[in-house]
C-alpha positions in Angstrom: 65.1 -230.7 47.9 64.2 -229.7 44.5 66.5 -227.1 42.9 65.3 -225.5 39.4 67.6 -223.7 37.4 67.1 -221.2 34.9 66.0 -222.2 31.2 68.7 -221.4 28.7 67.4 -218.1 27.0 66.7 -219.4 23.6 64.9 -222.6 25.2 63.1 -219.4 27.6 61.6 -217.2 24.5 60.4 -221.0 22.7 58.4 -221.9 26.1 57.4 -218.5 27.4 56.1 -216.8 24.5 55.4 -216.7 20.5 58.1 -216.1 18.2 57.7 -212.9 15.8 60.9 -213.2 13.5 60.6 -212.4 10.1 61.7 -216.2 7.9 64.1 -214.1 6.3 65.5 -213.2 10.2 65.2 -217.1 11.5 68.1 -218.5 8.9 70.6 -215.7 10.0 69.8 -215.1 13.9 71.8 -217.0 16.2 69.1 -217.8 18.6 66.9 -221.1 18.7 63.7 -219.6 17.6 61.4 -221.4 15.4 58.6 -219.4 13.2 55.1 -219.2 13.5 54.3 -221.4 11.0 56.2 -224.1 13.0 54.8 -224.0 16.1 51.6 -224.4 14.8 52.7 -227.4 12.2 54.4 -229.1 15.4 51.0 -228.2 17.2 49.0 -229.7 14.8 51.1 -233.1 14.8 50.8 -233.6 18.5 46.9 -232.9 18.1 46.7 -235.5 15.3 49.3 -237.8 17.0 46.8 -237.5 20.7 43.1 -238.3 18.2 44.7 -241.2 16.6 45.9 -242.7 20.2 42.9 -242.3 21.4 40.7 -243.8 18.6 42.9 -246.9 18.9 42.7 -247.0 22.9 38.6 -246.9 22.3 38.3 -249.2 19.6 40.6 -252.1 20.7 38.0 -252.8 23.8 35.1 -253.2 21.0 37.0 -255.6 18.7 38.3 -257.7 22.0 35.1 -257.9 22.8 33.4 -258.9 19.8 35.9 -261.2 19.4 35.2 -262.8 22.9 31.4 -263.0 21.7 32.2 -264.8 18.3 34.9 -267.2 20.2 32.7 -268.1 23.0 30.0 -269.0 20.0 32.0 -271.4 18.5 33.6 -273.2 21.6 29.9 -273.7 22.4 29.3 -275.4 19.1 32.1 -277.3 19.6 32.1 -278.6 23.0 29.2 -280.1 25.1 28.6 -276.4 26.5 25.7 -275.2 24.2 23.6 -275.1 27.2 23.8 -274.9 30.8 20.0 -275.0 31.8 17.8 -277.0 28.5 14.4 -275.6 28.7 12.0 -274.1 25.6 9.8 -272.7 28.6 11.2 -269.1 29.6 9.7 -269.8 32.7 12.4 -272.3 33.6 15.1 -270.8 31.9 14.6 -267.2 33.9 14.8 -268.6 36.9 17.9 -270.4 36.2 19.7 -267.6 36.2 18.7 -265.8 39.0 21.7 -265.9 41.4 23.9 -266.6 39.0 23.8 -262.9 37.5 23.5 -259.3 38.9 21.2 -258.4 36.3 18.3 -259.9 34.8 18.0 -260.8 31.2 15.1 -260.1 29.5 13.7 -262.4 26.7 11.0 -263.9 25.1 9.7 -266.8 24.1 9.8 -266.5 20.3 8.3 -270.2 18.8 5.7 -268.6 16.7 8.1 -266.2 15.0 10.8 -269.3 14.1 12.7 -268.3 16.7 12.6 -271.6 19.6 14.5 -270.9 22.7 16.5 -274.0 23.5 18.3 -272.8 27.1 21.0 -270.6 28.5 23.9 -270.2 30.4 26.4 -268.1 31.3 29.8 -266.9 30.0 32.4 -264.6 31.3 33.6 -261.5 29.5 35.8 -258.9 31.2 35.2 -260.7 34.4 32.0 -259.9 34.6 28.5 -262.7 34.0 27.2 -262.5 30.6 23.8 -264.3 30.1 23.7 -266.8 26.9 20.5 -266.8 25.7 20.3 -270.0 23.2 17.8 -270.0 20.1 17.7 -272.3 17.2 16.3 -271.0 13.5 15.6 -274.2 11.3 18.8 -276.0 12.1 21.1 -273.0 13.0 22.2 -272.1 16.5 22.0 -268.5 17.5 23.7 -267.3 20.8 22.3 -264.2 22.1 24.6 -262.8 24.7 22.8 -260.4 27.3 24.8 -258.1 29.6 24.4 -254.7 31.2 25.3 -252.0 28.2 27.4 -249.9 30.5 29.8 -252.7 30.8 31.2 -252.6 27.2 29.7 -252.2 23.8 30.2 -253.8 20.4 29.9 -252.6 17.1 26.4 -253.0 14.9 26.7 -255.7 12.2 29.8 -257.6 10.9 31.1 -261.1 10.3 33.5 -262.7 12.2 35.3 -266.2 11.3 32.3 -267.1 9.3 29.9 -266.2 11.6 27.5 -263.0 11.6 27.4 -260.8 14.5 24.9 -258.4 15.2 24.9 -256.1 18.4 22.0 -253.6 19.7 21.1 -251.5 22.8 17.8 -251.6 24.2 16.2 -251.1 27.5 19.5 -250.8 29.4 21.1 -253.7 28.3 23.9 -254.9 25.6 22.9 -257.7 22.9 25.3 -259.4 20.8 23.5 -262.3 18.1 25.7 -264.7 16.4 25.4 -267.3 14.0 25.6 -268.3 10.8 22.0 -267.5 10.0 21.9 -265.2 7.3 22.3 -261.5 8.8 18.2 -260.6 7.9 17.3 -263.3 10.2 19.8 -261.9 13.2 18.1 -258.8 12.3 14.6 -260.2 12.6 15.5 -261.9 15.7 17.0 -258.4 17.0 13.5 -256.8 16.4 11.6 -259.1 18.2 13.5 -259.3 21.1 13.5 -255.8 21.7 
């Protein structure tokens, strides 16, 4: 059984209603009652703190995901795990993803544009499978990570660990391309894939 006791009189006035005490009386009164400007300042500080916490909470997953994308790219270059299916033919790569993903990644044959398809693989971010399409541009490897857009978002363009990262959303899918190529080449690849 919960028993509620009445709130002491000075605190009851603060909680139940505004205080209209002149500033001069505030210092002379024995009752604790903050002036209106103090109540407004406290409310503003609380709202500001809530806004900062909300922004930090919403930005953290995007930052972690961007780090995951770049780390997966680096891992693919260091270990022998760049490709699970090796093929320049999209008609070989596309069926390979079936049964491994709960979505169908869209991609194109871009060899005529200087971005030949090398193959693909599957990565996992936040307990979800992600398709990785591997393209070449000159001697550079470009990993293009693809997943349904409702799972996460990544900032649009940045540099991390010496690699360029470009992210965009198209046709309900989130794309993140990572490579050491210049940002203009990543933008061109993104334009071609859309």
